[in-house]
Backbone as a chain_set.jsonl record, in Angstrom:
{"seq": "MRVVLYGKRECCLCDFAESRLRAIRETSPFDLVKIDIGSDPALFARFGTTIPAVEVDGAIVSEGRFDEKAVEAAVTRSSSSRTPR", "coords": {"N": [[19.303, 42.415, 134.464], [20.013, 45.729, 135.404], [18.439, 48.699, 136.284], [18.836, 52.002, 137.147], [17.353, 54.643, 138.834], [18.056, 57.871, 139.361], [17.167, 60.345, 141.556], [15.155, 62.619, 143.512], [13.315, 63.234, 146.541], [9.908, 64.338, 146.436], [9.781, 65.213, 143.76], [8.32, 65.872, 140.872], [9.025, 65.248, 138.249], [10.734, 63.109, 138.621], [8.982, 61.271, 139.75], [7.297, 60.856, 137.561], [9.136, 59.683, 135.76], [9.699, 57.329, 137.168], [7.178, 56.066, 137.085], [6.933, 55.59, 134.344], [9.138, 53.922, 133.938], [8.318, 51.699, 135.41], [6.197, 50.894, 133.815], [7.534, 50.203, 131.437], [8.974, 48.081, 132.42], [7.053, 46.108, 132.629], [6.899, 44.836, 130.163], [9.524, 44.354, 129.509], [11.419, 42.875, 131.585], [13.313, 44.025, 134.418], [15.603, 44.852, 137.078], [14.735, 47.423, 139.162], [16.203, 50.148, 140.652], [15.989, 52.709, 142.956], [17.551, 55.734, 143.669], [18.096, 58.188, 146.012], [19.367, 61.224, 145.476], [19.817, 63.139, 147.334], [20.828, 61.969, 149.539], [23.506, 61.64, 149.323], [26.32, 63.546, 149.013], [28.132, 63.547, 146.814], [26.66, 62.366, 144.741], [24.619, 64.23, 144.611], [26.054, 66.454, 143.751], [26.786, 65.544, 141.226], [24.315, 64.901, 139.893], [22.509, 66.887, 140.567], [21.301, 68.942, 139.002], [20.286, 67.596, 136.883], [18.294, 65.701, 137.175], [15.358, 63.747, 136.517], [17.682, 61.055, 136.322], [18.636, 58.272, 134.409], [20.087, 55.135, 134.519], [21.266, 52.4, 132.73], [22.432, 49.28, 133.166], [24.922, 50.372, 134.058], [25.405, 52.52, 132.35], [24.589, 55.876, 131.714], [21.575, 56.785, 130.318], [19.577, 58.596, 130.073], [18.983, 61.912, 131.033], [17.822, 64.643, 132.962], [15.155, 65.773, 131.259], [12.968, 63.062, 130.952], [13.764, 60.505, 128.763], [12.045, 58.415, 127.176], [12.166, 56.771, 124.874], [14.946, 56.425, 124.511], [15.575, 55.08, 126.865], [14.01, 52.74, 126.613], [15.229, 51.66, 124.317], [17.823, 51.16, 125.276], [17.276, 49.292, 127.285], [16.212, 47.233, 125.725], [18.455, 46.634, 124.099], [20.238, 45.75, 126.078], [18.834, 43.576, 127.105], [18.719, 41.894, 124.85], [21.4, 41.355, 124.489], [21.889, 39.629, 126.491], [20.624, 37.328, 125.856], [20.804, 33.873, 125.423], [22.694, 32.211, 122.89]], "CA": [[19.639, 43.773, 134.085], [19.777, 46.691, 136.473], [18.138, 50.063, 135.878], [18.896, 52.877, 138.311], [16.732, 55.954, 138.703], [18.594, 58.865, 140.284], [16.198, 61.419, 141.728], [15.03, 63.079, 144.889], [11.946, 63.261, 147.044], [9.04, 65.437, 146.031], [10.171, 65.653, 142.418], [7.287, 65.356, 139.97], [9.682, 64.659, 137.079], [11.254, 61.807, 139.058], [7.81, 60.407, 139.9], [6.881, 60.497, 136.208], [10.121, 58.739, 135.238], [9.49, 56.047, 137.842], [5.962, 55.434, 136.568], [7.211, 55.1, 132.985], [10.041, 52.773, 134.076], [7.503, 50.561, 135.842], [5.441, 50.453, 132.643], [8.485, 49.523, 130.547], [9.349, 46.827, 133.08], [6.002, 45.115, 132.408], [7.18, 44.076, 128.938], [10.954, 44.042, 129.484], [11.764, 42.826, 133.01], [14.615, 44.456, 134.92], [15.63, 45.284, 138.474], [14.694, 48.878, 139.263], [16.774, 50.667, 141.891], [15.822, 54.156, 143.081], [18.56, 56.331, 144.542], [17.834, 59.572, 146.372], [20.65, 61.93, 145.396], [19.953, 63.978, 148.514], [21.479, 61.212, 150.616], [24.941, 61.512, 149.039], [26.8, 64.803, 148.43], [28.76, 63.338, 145.507], [25.578, 62.163, 143.773], [23.933, 65.509, 144.463], [26.919, 67.293, 142.91], [26.768, 65.001, 139.86], [22.99, 64.866, 139.265], [21.628, 67.893, 141.159], [20.54, 69.732, 138.018], [19.934, 66.772, 135.712], [17.381, 64.613, 137.514], [15.745, 62.37, 136.781], [18.706, 60.424, 135.481], [18.415, 56.827, 134.337], [21.271, 54.352, 134.161], [20.971, 51.013, 132.369], [23.65, 48.474, 133.243], [26.131, 51.174, 134.248], [25.516, 53.646, 131.407], [23.518, 56.864, 131.786], [20.893, 56.837, 129.016], [18.62, 59.7, 130.083], [19.215, 62.889, 132.1], [16.946, 65.807, 132.839], [13.86, 65.331, 130.733], [12.963, 61.606, 130.779], [13.753, 60.102, 127.359], [11.501, 57.06, 127.196], [12.681, 55.997, 123.736], [16.338, 56.066, 124.78], [15.568, 54.068, 127.924], [13.505, 51.494, 126.021], [16.262, 51.129, 123.413], [18.917, 50.636, 126.099], [16.77, 48.079, 127.929], [16.12, 46.214, 124.677], [19.832, 46.231, 123.76], [20.793, 45.002, 127.194], [18.125, 42.29, 127.164], [19.117, 41.033, 123.712], [22.789, 40.931, 124.646], [21.902, 38.567, 127.5], [19.928, 36.154, 125.339], [21.733, 32.822, 125.006], [22.649, 31.919, 121.441]], "C": [[19.222, 44.698, 135.223], [19.553, 48.077, 135.88], [18.082, 50.903, 137.153], [18.248, 54.212, 137.965], [17.317, 56.854, 139.785], [17.595, 60.014, 140.348], [16.222, 61.922, 143.145], [13.552, 63.101, 145.26], [11.21, 64.493, 146.54], [9.467, 66.062, 144.706], [9.177, 65.039, 141.431], [7.904, 64.729, 138.714], [10.228, 63.263, 137.404], [10.109, 60.811, 139.212], [7.313, 59.948, 138.526], [7.832, 59.46, 135.615], [9.93, 57.365, 135.872], [8.254, 55.338, 137.3], [6.186, 54.874, 135.167], [8.16, 53.898, 133.024], [9.27, 51.532, 134.509], [6.681, 50.014, 134.676], [6.347, 49.698, 131.664], [8.833, 48.154, 131.109], [8.297, 45.738, 132.896], [6.266, 44.264, 131.173], [8.642, 43.664, 128.81], [11.457, 44.028, 130.93], [13.186, 43.305, 133.314], [14.468, 44.804, 136.392], [15.688, 46.797, 138.488], [15.189, 49.293, 140.645], [16.594, 52.181, 141.879], [16.853, 54.677, 144.064], [18.228, 57.804, 144.738], [19.172, 60.312, 146.41], [20.88, 62.833, 146.6], [20.676, 63.286, 149.652], [22.994, 61.109, 150.433], [25.439, 62.791, 148.361], [27.431, 64.646, 147.043], [27.698, 63.132, 144.423], [24.815, 63.463, 143.544], [24.742, 66.446, 143.565], [26.851, 66.845, 141.452], [25.415, 65.196, 139.175], [22.041, 65.967, 139.723], [20.788, 68.688, 140.188], [20.076, 68.902, 136.827], [19.043, 65.582, 136.068], [16.054, 64.822, 136.799], [16.823, 61.899, 135.809], [18.484, 58.92, 135.552], [19.672, 56.163, 133.802], [20.818, 52.924, 133.853], [22.29, 50.265, 132.303], [24.923, 49.319, 133.241], [26.294, 52.355, 133.323], [24.324, 54.584, 131.57], [22.901, 56.988, 130.395], [19.874, 57.968, 128.934], [18.936, 60.597, 131.274], [18.318, 64.092, 131.867], [15.574, 65.36, 132.397], [13.928, 63.836, 130.43], [12.807, 61.269, 129.303], [13.344, 58.631, 127.285], [12.046, 56.203, 126.055], [14.116, 55.551, 123.966], [16.414, 54.975, 125.844], [15.095, 52.73, 127.363], [14.553, 50.856, 125.112], [17.404, 50.507, 124.215], [18.501, 49.34, 126.789], [16.693, 46.939, 126.917], [17.503, 45.712, 124.285], [20.417, 45.344, 124.852], [20.145, 43.63, 127.315], [18.583, 41.349, 126.058], [20.555, 40.575, 123.838], [22.923, 39.817, 125.685], [21.236, 37.292, 127.007], [20.931, 35.103, 124.903], [21.588, 32.515, 123.516], [22.891, 30.471, 121.192]], "O": [[18.22, 44.475, 135.902], [20.356, 48.568, 135.087], [17.381, 50.566, 138.108], [18.554, 54.826, 136.943], [17.102, 56.63, 140.976], [17.223, 60.585, 139.323], [17.175, 61.691, 143.89], [12.671, 62.999, 144.406], [11.805, 65.534, 146.259], [9.506, 67.284, 144.561], [9.196, 63.833, 141.189], [7.35, 63.771, 138.174], [10.187, 62.358, 136.571], [10.246, 59.643, 138.848], [6.95, 58.785, 138.352], [7.388, 58.469, 135.035], [9.994, 56.348, 135.181], [8.286, 54.127, 137.079], [5.682, 53.799, 134.841], [8.009, 52.964, 132.237], [9.542, 50.433, 134.025], [6.492, 48.802, 134.565], [5.952, 48.662, 131.128], [8.971, 47.185, 130.363], [8.621, 44.555, 132.998], [5.895, 43.091, 131.141], [8.96, 42.724, 128.081], [11.878, 45.065, 131.445], [14.127, 43.028, 132.57], [13.363, 45.023, 136.89], [16.588, 47.393, 137.895], [14.666, 48.852, 141.669], [16.988, 52.856, 140.928], [17.013, 54.134, 145.157], [18.096, 58.564, 143.778], [20.007, 60.052, 147.277], [22.01, 63.247, 146.861], [21.09, 63.929, 150.616], [23.687, 60.556, 151.286], [25.021, 63.09, 147.242], [27.277, 65.522, 146.192], [27.822, 63.661, 143.319], [24.413, 63.764, 142.42], [24.18, 67.146, 142.723], [26.857, 67.677, 140.545], [25.36, 65.606, 138.016], [20.881, 65.984, 139.312], [19.667, 69.075, 140.518], [19.533, 69.447, 135.866], [19.03, 64.577, 135.357], [15.674, 65.957, 136.51], [16.859, 62.294, 134.644], [18.184, 58.369, 136.611], [20.236, 56.566, 132.785], [20.076, 52.319, 134.627], [23.156, 50.579, 131.486], [25.877, 49.024, 132.52], [27.236, 53.131, 133.487], [23.177, 54.138, 131.564], [23.598, 57.26, 129.417], [19.363, 58.269, 127.856], [19.135, 60.113, 132.389], [18.084, 64.505, 130.731], [14.902, 64.625, 133.121], [14.838, 63.386, 129.734], [11.843, 61.689, 128.662], [14.183, 57.73, 127.327], [12.355, 55.028, 126.258], [14.467, 54.414, 123.65], [17.224, 54.054, 125.737], [15.718, 51.698, 127.614], [14.739, 49.64, 125.14], [17.895, 49.435, 123.861], [19.287, 48.397, 126.867], [17.067, 45.808, 127.223], [17.71, 44.506, 124.15], [21.02, 44.309, 124.568], [20.82, 42.64, 127.593], [18.808, 40.161, 126.291], [20.902, 39.504, 123.34], [23.951, 39.143, 125.749], [21.287, 36.271, 127.692], [21.819, 35.394, 124.102], [20.489, 32.557, 122.964], [22.892, 30.034, 120.041]]}, "num_chains": 1, "name": "protein.A"}
């Protein structure tokens, strides 16, 4: 599973989101990718006012204020859908 954190440098909200994502990853493993929106004008246009934004397997699940419950639920759903039956 891939979780993407869209943010920018020197953003305390982004730093908080990253720390919480790392904590969630301790119990529900996933690949965490950080993307600096300042490096891409299209990403800056899309997320400039709504960072941190978190994407789980291609779907945005949290924008602006970090929604830990929504992220955990999305990670759990994604993990359970990958479990062999």
